[in-house]
C-alpha positions as CSV (number, residue, x, y, z in Angstrom):
1,M,52.8,65.0,46.8
2,S,52.8,61.1,47.0
3,A,50.1,59.1,45.3
4,T,48.8,57.9,48.7
5,S,48.4,61.5,49.8
6,S,46.7,62.4,46.6
7,R,44.2,59.6,46.9
8,S,43.5,60.5,50.5
9,G,42.9,64.1,49.6
10,R,40.4,63.1,46.9
11,L,38.6,60.8,49.4
12,V,38.3,63.6,52.0
13,R,37.0,66.1,49.4
14,T,34.5,63.5,48.1
15,A,33.4,62.7,51.6
16,A,32.9,66.3,52.5
17,A,30.8,66.9,49.3
18,L,28.7,63.8,50.2
19,S,28.3,65.0,53.7
20,L,26.8,68.3,52.5
21,A,24.5,66.6,50.1
22,L,23.3,64.1,52.6
23,S,22.8,66.7,55.3
24,A,20.7,68.7,52.9
25,G,18.7,65.6,52.1
26,G,17.9,65.2,55.8
27,C,15.8,68.4,55.6
28,L,13.1,66.3,53.9
29,L,12.3,64.6,57.3
30,T,11.4,67.8,59.2
31,N,8.4,67.2,61.4
32,D,5.6,69.8,61.5
33,L,3.8,70.5,64.7
34,P,0.5,68.6,65.0
35,D,-2.6,70.7,64.6
36,P,-4.0,71.4,68.0
37,A,-7.5,72.1,66.5
38,L,-8.2,74.9,68.9
39,D,-11.6,76.6,69.0
40,V,-10.5,80.2,69.7
41,P,-13.5,82.4,70.6
42,S,-13.9,85.8,69.1
43,A,-14.5,87.5,72.5
44,Y,-14.6,86.6,76.2
45,K,-18.0,85.6,77.5
46,A,-17.6,87.8,80.5
47,G,-16.2,90.8,78.6
48,R,-17.9,93.8,77.3
49,P,-17.1,94.9,73.7
50,G,-15.3,98.2,73.4
51,G,-12.9,100.2,71.3
52,P,-9.3,99.3,70.8
53,D,-7.1,100.0,73.7
54,A,-3.7,99.0,75.0
55,G,-3.5,95.9,77.3
56,P,-2.0,96.0,80.8
57,S,1.4,97.5,80.9
58,L,4.6,95.5,81.7
59,D,4.7,97.1,85.1
60,W,1.0,96.5,85.7
61,W,1.3,96.7,89.5
62,R,1.8,100.5,89.2
63,G,-1.8,100.8,88.4
64,F,-2.6,100.2,92.1
65,R,-0.8,103.5,92.9
66,S,1.1,102.1,95.9
67,A,4.7,103.1,96.2
68,E,5.3,100.3,98.8
69,L,3.8,97.6,96.5
70,T,5.9,98.9,93.6
71,S,9.1,98.7,95.7
72,L,8.2,95.1,96.8
73,M,7.6,94.1,93.2
74,Q,10.9,95.5,92.0
75,E,12.7,93.7,94.9
76,A,11.0,90.4,94.2
77,Q,12.1,90.5,90.5
78,S,15.7,90.9,91.5
79,V,16.1,88.6,94.6
80,N,13.2,86.2,94.6
81,L,14.7,82.7,95.1
82,D,12.1,80.9,92.9
83,I,12.9,83.2,90.0
84,A,16.6,82.7,90.6
85,A,16.2,78.9,90.6
86,A,14.1,79.1,87.4
87,T,16.9,81.3,85.8
88,A,19.4,78.7,86.7
89,R,17.3,76.0,85.1
90,M,17.1,78.2,82.0
91,R,20.9,78.4,81.8
92,Q,21.1,74.6,82.3
93,A,18.7,74.1,79.3
94,D,20.8,76.5,77.2
95,A,23.9,74.6,78.0
96,Q,22.2,71.3,77.2
97,A,21.1,72.6,73.8
98,R,24.7,73.5,73.0
99,I,25.9,70.1,74.1
100,T,23.3,68.4,71.9
101,G,24.0,70.7,69.0
102,S,27.7,69.8,69.1
103,S,26.8,66.5,67.4
104,L,26.2,68.4,64.1
105,L,29.8,69.5,63.9
106,P,33.0,67.4,63.3
107,L,34.9,66.1,66.3
108,I,38.6,67.1,66.0
109,N,41.4,65.9,68.4
110,G,45.1,66.6,68.5
111,D,47.5,63.9,69.6
112,A,51.2,63.8,70.5
113,D,52.9,60.5,71.4
114,V,56.4,59.3,72.2
115,I,56.8,55.5,72.2
116,R,60.1,54.0,73.3
117,R,60.7,50.4,72.3
118,K,63.7,48.3,73.5
119,N,64.9,45.4,71.3
120,G,66.9,42.8,73.1
121,S,69.0,44.0,76.0
122,A,70.8,47.0,74.5
123,T,69.0,48.6,71.6
124,S,66.1,51.0,72.0
125,V,64.1,53.0,69.4
126,S,61.9,56.0,70.1
127,T,58.9,56.8,67.8
128,Y,57.5,60.4,67.8
129,T,54.0,61.0,66.5
130,T,51.9,64.1,66.2
131,S,48.6,64.2,64.5
132,L,45.1,65.6,64.1
133,S,42.1,63.3,63.9
134,A,38.6,64.1,62.9
135,S,35.3,62.3,62.9
136,Y,31.9,63.3,61.6
137,E,28.5,61.6,61.5
138,I,26.6,62.5,58.4
139,D,23.1,63.5,59.5
140,F,21.4,62.1,56.4
141,W,18.1,61.2,58.2
142,G,18.1,64.3,60.5
143,K,18.6,62.3,63.7
144,N,21.1,64.8,65.2
145,R,19.4,67.9,63.8
146,E,16.0,66.9,65.2
147,A,17.7,66.1,68.6
148,T,19.2,69.6,68.5
149,I,15.8,71.2,67.7
150,A,14.3,69.3,70.6
151,A,17.0,70.6,72.9
152,E,16.6,74.2,71.6
153,E,12.8,74.0,72.1
154,G,13.5,72.6,75.6
155,A,15.6,75.7,76.3
156,N,12.7,77.9,75.0
157,A,10.3,76.1,77.3
158,A,12.7,76.8,80.2
159,R,12.6,80.5,79.3
160,F,8.8,80.5,79.4
161,D,8.9,78.5,82.6
162,R,10.9,81.3,84.2
163,D,8.3,83.8,83.0
164,V,5.6,81.6,84.6
165,V,7.5,81.6,87.9
166,A,8.1,85.4,87.7
167,L,4.4,86.1,87.0
168,T,3.3,83.8,89.8
169,T,5.7,85.4,92.1
170,L,4.6,89.0,91.3
171,A,0.9,88.0,91.7
172,S,1.8,86.4,95.0
173,V,3.5,89.6,96.2
174,A,0.4,91.7,95.2
175,N,-2.0,89.2,96.9
176,A,0.0,89.0,100.1
177,Y,0.4,92.8,100.3
178,F,-3.3,93.3,99.9
179,Q,-3.9,90.7,102.5
180,V,-1.7,92.7,104.8
181,L,-3.7,95.9,104.1
182,A,-7.0,94.0,104.6
183,A,-5.8,92.6,108.0
184,Q,-4.8,96.1,109.1
185,D,-8.2,97.5,108.1
186,R,-10.0,94.7,109.9
187,I,-7.9,95.2,113.0
188,R,-8.7,98.9,113.0
189,T,-12.4,98.1,112.5
190,A,-12.3,95.5,115.4
191,K,-10.7,98.1,117.7
192,R,-13.4,100.6,116.8
193,N,-16.0,98.0,117.4
194,I,-14.5,97.2,120.8
195,A,-14.6,100.8,121.7
196,S,-18.2,101.1,120.7
197,A,-19.1,97.9,122.6
198,E,-17.4,99.3,125.7
199,R,-19.4,102.5,125.4
200,I,-22.6,100.5,125.1
201,L,-21.6,98.4,128.1
202,D,-21.0,101.5,130.2
203,A,-24.4,102.9,129.2
204,I,-26.2,99.6,130.1
205,K,-24.4,99.6,133.5
206,Q,-25.5,103.1,134.2
207,R,-29.1,102.0,133.4
208,Q,-28.7,99.1,135.7
209,N,-27.6,101.4,138.5
210,V,-30.9,103.3,138.2
211,G,-32.9,100.1,137.8
212,T,-33.9,100.4,134.1
213,S,-31.6,97.4,132.9
214,S,-31.1,94.0,134.3
215,A,-28.0,91.9,135.0
216,L,-29.0,89.9,131.9
217,D,-28.6,93.0,129.7
218,V,-25.1,93.6,131.1
219,A,-24.1,89.9,130.6
220,Q,-25.3,90.0,127.0
221,Q,-23.3,93.1,126.2
222,E,-20.3,91.7,128.0
223,S,-20.5,88.7,125.7
224,V,-20.6,91.0,122.6
225,L,-17.5,92.8,123.9
226,A,-15.7,89.6,124.6
227,N,-16.4,88.3,121.1
228,Q,-15.0,91.5,119.6
229,R,-11.9,91.2,121.6
230,A,-11.5,87.5,120.7
231,S,-11.6,88.5,117.0
232,L,-8.3,90.4,117.3
233,P,-5.8,87.5,117.7
234,P,-6.8,85.7,114.4
235,L,-6.5,89.0,112.5
236,R,-3.1,89.7,114.0
237,L,-2.0,86.2,113.1
238,T,-3.2,86.7,109.5
239,L,-1.3,90.0,109.4
240,A,2.0,88.4,110.7
241,Q,1.7,85.4,108.3
242,N,1.3,87.6,105.2
243,I,4.2,89.8,106.2
244,N,6.3,86.7,106.6
245,T,5.0,85.6,103.2
246,L,6.2,88.9,101.7
247,A,9.6,88.4,103.4
248,T,10.0,85.0,101.7
249,L,9.0,86.4,98.3
250,V,11.7,89.0,98.5
251,G,14.3,86.5,99.8
252,R,14.7,88.0,103.3
253,P,14.2,86.7,106.8
254,P,11.0,88.1,108.4
255,E,13.0,90.0,111.0
256,S,14.5,92.2,108.4
257,V,11.3,93.1,106.7
258,T,9.0,96.0,107.7
259,I,5.7,96.5,105.9
260,A,4.1,99.9,106.6
261,G,0.9,99.0,104.9
262,G,-2.0,101.3,105.2
263,S,-5.5,100.8,104.1
264,L,-7.3,99.3,101.1
265,D,-9.1,102.6,100.8
266,Q,-5.8,104.1,99.5
267,I,-5.4,101.5,96.7
268,A,-6.6,102.3,93.3
269,A,-8.3,99.6,91.2
270,P,-6.9,99.8,87.7
271,R,-9.2,99.3,84.7
272,V,-7.9,96.4,82.6
273,K,-8.4,95.8,78.8
274,P,-8.0,92.1,78.3
275,G,-7.8,92.2,74.5
276,L,-8.8,89.4,72.1
277,P,-8.8,85.7,73.2
278,S,-6.3,84.9,70.4
279,Q,-3.8,87.2,72.0
280,L,-3.5,84.9,75.0
281,L,-1.7,82.4,72.7
282,T,1.2,84.8,72.5
283,Q,0.9,86.5,75.9
284,R,0.5,83.7,78.5
285,P,3.9,82.2,79.3
286,D,2.4,78.9,80.3
287,I,0.8,78.5,76.9
288,R,4.1,79.4,75.2
289,R,5.9,76.9,77.5
290,Q,3.6,74.1,76.5
291,E,3.9,75.0,72.9
292,A,7.7,74.8,73.1
293,R,7.5,71.4,74.9
294,L,5.2,70.2,72.2
295,A,7.7,71.3,69.5
296,A,10.5,69.5,71.4
297,A,8.4,66.3,71.6
298,T,7.7,66.6,67.9
299,A,11.4,66.9,67.1
300,N,12.1,63.9,69.4
301,V,9.7,61.9,67.2
302,G,11.8,62.8,64.2
303,S,15.0,61.9,65.9
304,A,13.6,58.5,67.1
305,R,12.4,57.7,63.6
306,A,15.8,58.6,62.1
307,Q,17.5,56.1,64.5
308,L,15.8,53.3,62.5
309,F,18.0,54.2,59.4
310,P,21.7,53.6,58.7
311,S,24.3,55.8,60.4
312,I,27.1,57.0,58.2
313,Q,30.4,57.9,59.9
314,L,33.5,59.6,58.4
315,T,36.9,59.5,60.1
316,G,40.2,60.9,59.1
317,Q,43.7,61.4,60.5
318,G,46.7,63.2,59.4
319,G,50.1,64.0,61.0
320,Y,53.7,63.2,61.2
321,Q,55.6,60.2,62.5
322,S,59.3,59.6,62.8
323,V,61.9,57.8,64.9
324,A,64.0,61.0,65.0
325,L,62.6,64.1,66.6
326,A,64.6,66.4,64.2
327,A,63.0,64.7,61.2
328,L,59.4,64.7,62.6
329,F,58.0,67.6,60.5
330,T,59.6,66.7,57.2
331,P,57.4,65.7,54.2
332,Q,58.7,62.1,54.4
333,A,57.3,61.8,57.9
334,A,53.7,62.9,56.9
335,F,50.9,60.4,56.9
336,T,47.1,60.6,56.3
337,T,44.3,58.1,56.7
338,A,40.6,58.3,55.9
339,A,37.7,55.9,56.4
340,A,33.9,55.8,56.0
341,S,31.5,53.4,57.7
342,L,27.8,52.6,57.5
343,T,25.9,51.0,60.4
344,Q,22.4,49.7,60.0
345,P,20.4,48.4,63.0
346,I,19.2,44.9,62.2
347,F,18.0,43.4,65.5
348,D,17.7,45.2,68.8
349,G,14.9,43.5,70.5
350,G,12.4,46.2,69.4
351,R,14.2,48.9,71.3
352,L,14.2,51.5,68.5
353,L,10.6,50.9,67.5
354,S,9.5,51.0,71.1
355,N,11.4,54.3,71.6
356,L,9.6,55.7,68.5
357,D,6.3,54.6,70.0
358,L,7.3,56.2,73.3
359,T,8.1,59.6,71.7
360,K,4.9,59.6,69.8
361,A,2.9,58.9,72.9
362,Q,4.8,61.7,74.7
363,Q,4.0,64.0,71.8
364,D,0.3,63.2,72.0
365,E,0.3,63.8,75.8
366,L,1.9,67.2,75.3
367,L,-0.6,68.0,72.6
368,Q,-3.5,67.3,74.9
369,T,-1.8,69.3,77.7
370,Y,-1.3,72.2,75.3
371,R,-5.0,72.1,74.4
372,K,-6.1,72.0,78.0
373,T,-3.7,74.9,78.9
374,V,-5.3,77.1,76.2
375,V,-8.8,76.2,77.2
376,S,-8.0,76.8,80.8
377,A,-6.5,80.2,80.0
378,F,-9.8,81.3,78.4
379,A,-11.6,80.2,81.5
380,D,-9.2,81.9,83.8
381,V,-9.8,85.3,82.0
382,D,-13.6,84.8,82.0
383,N,-13.5,83.9,85.7
384,A,-11.4,86.9,86.6
385,L,-13.6,89.2,84.5
386,E,-16.8,87.9,86.2
387,S,-15.1,88.0,89.6
388,I,-14.2,91.7,89.1
389,R,-17.8,92.5,88.0
390,Q,-19.5,90.7,90.8
391,N,-17.1,91.9,93.5
392,T,-17.5,95.5,92.2
393,E,-21.3,95.2,92.6
394,R,-20.9,93.5,96.0
395,L,-18.6,96.3,97.2
396,R,-21.1,98.9,96.0
397,L,-24.0,97.2,97.9
398,Q,-21.9,96.5,101.0
399,R,-21.0,100.2,101.3
400,K,-24.8,100.9,101.5
401,V,-25.1,98.2,104.1
402,V,-22.4,99.8,106.2
403,E,-23.9,103.2,105.8
404,S,-27.4,102.0,106.9
405,S,-26.0,99.9,109.7
406,R,-23.9,102.8,111.0
407,R,-27.0,105.1,111.0
408,A,-29.1,102.5,112.8
409,F,-26.4,101.9,115.5
410,D,-25.9,105.7,116.1
411,L,-29.7,106.1,116.6
412,A,-29.9,103.1,118.9
413,E,-27.0,104.4,121.0
414,Q,-28.6,107.8,121.3
415,Q,-31.9,106.2,122.4
416,L,-30.0,104.0,124.9
417,R,-28.5,107.0,126.5
418,A,-31.9,108.7,126.5
419,G,-33.4,105.7,128.2
420,T,-35.9,105.0,125.4
421,A,-34.1,102.2,123.5
422,D,-34.9,98.5,123.8
423,I,-31.7,96.6,124.8
424,V,-32.4,93.9,122.2
425,T,-32.5,96.5,119.4
426,V,-29.2,98.0,120.6
427,L,-27.6,94.5,120.6
428,N,-28.8,93.7,117.1
429,T,-27.8,97.0,115.6
430,Q,-24.2,96.9,116.9
431,L,-23.8,93.3,115.8
432,T,-25.1,94.1,112.4
433,L,-22.7,97.1,112.1
434,F,-19.7,95.1,113.3
435,S,-20.3,92.4,110.8
436,A,-21.0,94.8,107.9
437,E,-17.8,96.8,108.4
438,D,-15.7,93.6,108.5
439,T,-17.5,92.3,105.4
440,L,-16.7,95.6,103.6
441,S,-13.0,95.1,104.1
442,Q,-13.3,91.5,102.8
443,A,-15.2,92.8,99.8
444,Q,-12.5,95.4,99.0
445,L,-9.9,92.7,99.3
446,S,-11.8,90.3,97.0
447,R,-12.1,92.9,94.3
448,L,-8.4,93.7,94.3
449,L,-7.5,90.0,94.3
450,A,-9.7,89.6,91.3
451,V,-7.9,92.4,89.5
452,V,-4.6,90.7,90.3
453,S,-6.0,87.4,89.0
454,L,-7.0,89.0,85.7
455,H,-3.5,90.3,85.2
456,Q,-2.1,86.9,85.9
457,A,-4.7,85.3,83.6
458,L,-3.7,87.6,80.8
459,G,0.0,86.6,81.2
460,G,1.2,89.7,83.0
461,G,2.0,93.0,81.2
462,W,1.8,93.4,77.5
463,G,4.6,94.9,75.4
464,P,4.1,97.8,73.0
465,G,1.8,97.1,70.0
466,T,-0.6,94.7,71.8
467,E,-4.1,96.0,71.7
468,G,-7.2,95.1,73.7
469,T,-10.8,95.3,72.8
470,V,-12.7,94.4,76.0
471,D,-13.2,96.6,79.1
472,A,-13.0,94.4,82.2
473,L,-14.5,96.9,84.6
């Protein structure tokens, strides 16, 4: 081996050792996440203490015991377009993390050249070259490593963002499906009320024929009947709109979607154990997303700070060069070069310092957003728990209202046919019943929507090992 090759080999080995040492030294600049100083309550204000119990399952929608709803949920998970777009964004973030991480590895290129030179008018010389070149930036201050961490945390945030989209989609499917059932219930109730109003109108006309009722009585009942008939188009519109919403959620045109539906009376209301408030920090995907974004911003601060320090670059090249192709790969044709450079920013008009200030401000913004997300999550659960409790009580009382109103209307109708009822009383009892039955369907819907809201507030289903301590219902 020539003296030049020996010196180059020692230089490369020394540079490699220096690279390892300096890269290890960069670990000293790792940035810790800022303390969010969260006040995590020991229990939910609207919850009731209870014994340990498993939280909502991953397929929490099965608790409603609707085969059609379960089928829609499964279809939405596989074909929903928002979820598909979020999945694509997740793959983009993964690819970006790999691109950023490549700066931690050497860059190696292979070259092969043929250069033909002509001297004067007759003589020409060809030079053949083949070589490998490598360059590597020593990440002494952690600039590239912190940038890689930021990209990886960005990829994690994209994963949790997909979970947020999926959870929102599933909650939207459940809400739209229950809206369909409620509309169908209210349409059936309206049709029953129309039939009842028609019976009352016939009875009043019969009384008019014998002179015991007036034209005013007939006109008032005709008004009641017309109002009931006028209530049907808005209900049918609500039904069609929510079916179309379900079609969009499962990625199909409305013409190809048929929702059998049924009745809210056939839907079970699952009992939900929300667990400890601290479990939200690991269950809610939006909290995990903000945490990942905060971690990425923190790493960006470290990378921006490292840009203020010198950049150390190593380059090397080795290969063969010869004027004769047959002699290209002989020892005499071999060559190597090695170089090291150090670049220190001196004046850039304040660009690097301003970039550091920018990343710090972005980190602080994400810290405040993270805090707000956590606080809002606690409020979401409390609101859902309170909504379930109050709507459960409302439903119980409304059922009594319907029962009493039905009894009063039946009695009034009997007395009308017997000729002993006051027309005003008949009108009042039927209007009260019509309103009470419609309100009952709305109360049933509100309770089911509150249960869905609680599942969404808890971050969806919980995996094995997560325990809850508060009974929501």
